[in-house]
Every structure is written in structure tokens, then in C-alpha cells.
C-alpha positions as CSV (number, residue, x, y, z in Angstrom):
1,M,93.9,185.8,153.6
2,K,94.5,182.3,155.0
3,D,91.7,180.9,157.2
4,R,94.0,180.8,160.3
5,A,94.7,184.5,160.0
6,L,91.0,185.3,159.7
7,Y,90.2,183.0,162.7
8,L,92.8,185.0,164.8
9,E,91.1,188.2,163.8
10,I,87.8,186.7,165.0
11,V,89.3,185.6,168.3
12,K,90.6,189.1,169.0
13,R,87.1,190.4,168.7
14,L,85.3,187.9,171.0
15,G,86.0,189.9,174.1
16,K,84.9,188.1,177.3
17,A,82.4,185.8,175.5
18,E,81.9,182.5,177.3
19,N,79.2,180.9,175.2
20,I,79.8,181.2,171.5
21,L,77.8,180.0,168.5
22,D,79.4,179.5,165.1
23,I,76.8,179.6,162.3
24,G,77.7,177.7,159.2
25,C,80.2,175.6,161.0
26,G,80.5,172.9,158.2
27,E,83.4,170.6,159.3
28,G,84.1,172.6,162.4
29,E,87.3,174.3,161.5
30,L,86.5,177.6,163.1
31,C,84.7,175.9,166.0
32,N,87.8,173.9,166.9
33,Y,90.1,176.9,166.4
34,L,88.0,179.0,168.7
35,A,87.8,176.2,171.4
36,K,91.5,175.7,171.3
37,H,92.4,179.4,171.4
38,T,89.8,180.6,173.9
39,G,89.1,177.5,176.1
40,K,85.4,178.5,175.8
41,R,82.4,176.4,174.9
42,I,81.6,176.6,171.2
43,T,78.4,175.4,169.5
44,G,78.4,174.9,165.8
45,L,75.3,175.2,163.7
46,D,74.9,174.1,160.1
47,V,72.0,173.2,157.8
48,S,73.8,169.9,157.1
49,G,75.2,167.6,159.7
50,A,77.5,166.0,157.1
51,G,80.7,167.6,158.5
52,F,79.9,167.0,162.2
53,R,81.8,163.7,162.4
54,K,85.0,165.3,161.1
55,A,84.5,168.3,163.5
56,K,84.3,165.9,166.4
57,R,87.4,164.0,165.3
58,M,89.3,167.2,165.0
59,A,88.1,168.2,168.5
60,H,89.4,165.0,170.0
61,K,92.7,165.4,168.1
62,I,93.3,168.8,169.5
63,K,92.0,167.8,172.9
64,V,88.9,170.0,173.1
65,P,86.0,167.5,172.6
66,N,84.2,168.7,175.8
67,L,84.1,172.3,174.4
68,I,82.5,171.5,171.0
69,E,78.9,170.7,170.2
70,C,77.5,170.6,166.7
71,V,73.8,171.2,166.0
72,E,71.9,170.8,162.7
73,G,69.6,173.7,162.1
74,D,68.7,176.7,160.0
75,V,69.9,180.2,161.0
76,G,66.5,181.6,160.0
77,N,64.7,179.5,162.6
78,M,66.9,178.5,165.5
79,V,64.2,176.9,167.7
80,C,66.9,174.8,169.3
81,F,68.2,177.8,171.1
82,E,66.7,180.0,173.9
83,G,66.6,183.7,173.6
84,D,69.5,185.6,175.1
85,E,71.6,182.4,175.1
86,F,74.9,183.3,173.5
87,D,77.5,186.0,174.3
88,A,78.8,185.9,170.7
89,V,77.9,184.6,167.3
90,T,80.4,184.1,164.5
91,M,79.7,183.7,160.8
92,A,82.7,183.1,158.5
93,Y,82.0,182.9,154.8
94,T,78.4,182.1,155.6
95,L,76.1,185.1,155.2
96,H,76.3,185.1,151.4
97,H,74.7,181.6,151.4
98,V,71.7,182.8,153.5
99,N,68.6,183.4,151.4
100,E,66.6,185.5,153.9
101,E,69.3,187.6,155.5
102,K,67.0,189.9,157.5
103,K,65.1,187.0,159.0
104,A,68.4,185.3,159.9
105,L,69.7,188.5,161.6
106,F,66.5,188.9,163.6
107,E,66.9,185.3,164.8
108,I,70.6,185.9,165.7
109,K,69.6,189.0,167.6
110,R,67.0,186.9,169.5
111,I,69.6,184.3,170.7
112,L,72.3,186.9,171.5
113,K,72.4,188.2,175.1
114,P,72.1,191.9,175.6
115,G,75.4,193.5,174.5
116,G,76.3,190.3,172.7
117,R,78.4,190.5,169.6
118,L,78.0,189.2,166.1
119,I,81.2,188.8,164.2
120,V,80.8,188.4,160.4
121,A,83.6,187.8,157.8
122,D,82.3,187.5,154.3
123,Y,83.0,188.2,150.7
124,V,82.1,191.6,149.3
125,I,81.9,193.4,146.0
126,K,83.1,197.0,145.4
127,K,79.8,198.4,144.1
128,E,76.2,197.3,143.6
129,G,75.5,195.5,140.4
130,Q,78.7,193.5,140.4
131,E,77.2,190.5,142.2
132,K,78.7,187.0,141.6
133,E,77.7,183.7,143.1
134,C,79.5,184.2,146.4
135,H,79.8,188.0,146.3
136,K,76.5,189.8,146.8
137,F,77.1,192.5,149.4
138,T,79.1,195.7,149.4
139,I,80.5,196.6,152.8
140,M,78.0,199.5,152.9
141,S,75.1,197.2,152.2
142,L,76.2,194.9,155.0
143,E,76.4,197.8,157.4
144,K,72.9,198.9,156.4
145,L,71.6,195.3,156.7
146,F,72.9,195.0,160.3
147,Q,71.5,198.5,161.2
148,E,68.1,197.6,159.8
149,A,68.1,194.5,162.0
150,G,68.7,196.7,165.1
151,F,72.4,196.0,165.6
152,H,74.9,198.6,166.6
153,L,78.0,198.7,164.4
154,L,81.3,198.4,166.3
155,E,83.7,197.8,163.5
156,S,83.7,197.5,159.7
157,K,86.8,196.9,157.6
158,L,88.2,195.3,154.6
159,L,90.7,192.6,155.4
160,E,91.3,192.0,151.7
161,P,89.8,193.7,148.6
162,D,86.9,191.2,148.6
163,L,86.8,190.2,152.3
164,A,85.1,192.3,154.9
165,L,85.0,191.8,158.7
166,L,82.1,193.4,160.6
167,V,81.5,193.4,164.3
168,V,78.0,194.5,165.6
169,K,76.4,194.5,169.0
170,K,72.9,193.7,170.2
């Protein structure tokens, strides 16, 4: 699946979210897509600020610089954000890089407003024991992980044989 097609799938699931956080924003590709296609404020979070300059240049190029903010930080300890701050959080191709998934999900739950959505697109494997460097979850293990963190599953589907999209609610 091309990134633009995935980003459109994410936009469709944002609902009426006004304040959106994109975790693992890198060079801001998804942030900028969301800003351009929703007109909403997007905050990007990444452990490395290396891509932020490129993200800002892209935001200026597509005329949404006032909608984009990039913050350096760790998903497992987002002290830079208040509780109940975001209507939606997105994570595209990011969760498999997180070492302490449960800790990160509890922190995401803290910063999401009541009823807020977490939209995750990530690589999956077909069954336990087939882990690869970027493929460590099955779709069922992701569902269980979100439920253990106290989220309510709204949607879980395969977009491709190794790419899942899950939407959960606080």
C-alpha cells in the first residue's frame, strides 16, 4: 500500500478530531498530509528531531505551516503534554519500534481526551513465532495489547497481508 492511500485511510477515521498528535512523525509526511486534508492542528512527536526541518519546509510548501508543530520526545514519557490534551493520536509504522509498548499505550491513554481515538497502522505477522525486525505483532496480539491498556476496539483490519489498521477509543 502506498503511503498516501494509508494516510487517506487514517484521515477517514479521525472523525471530528480537532487536536491531533502523530507519534513517530519523522520528517512530517503524515503530519503534513493530515494538516492539508483536515485543516486541523497537528503536533508531531519523534525521539529524534532530525527530520523536523524537512517537515517545516514541507508545511510551508503546502501552505499549512501554522497547523504543524514538531516536538522531540519519547512516547513512553510524554511530559511535554497535559492529560486529556488530544482528540486523536496516530501512529503509522511506529509501534514496532517502541520497546515498552504497554508503557507507551498507557501514556497515550493519559494524553487522549475521553472518547479520543488512537489510530495505528503497523506491520504484522501471521502467527506468533514468525517475528522479523519490523514485524513483531499479530493482529490478535495488537488487539490484546490495546485491550490490556484499557482501550476499546473500534476497528481492526488487514489493509495488506502484513499491514494492519486498528482504531481504538479511550
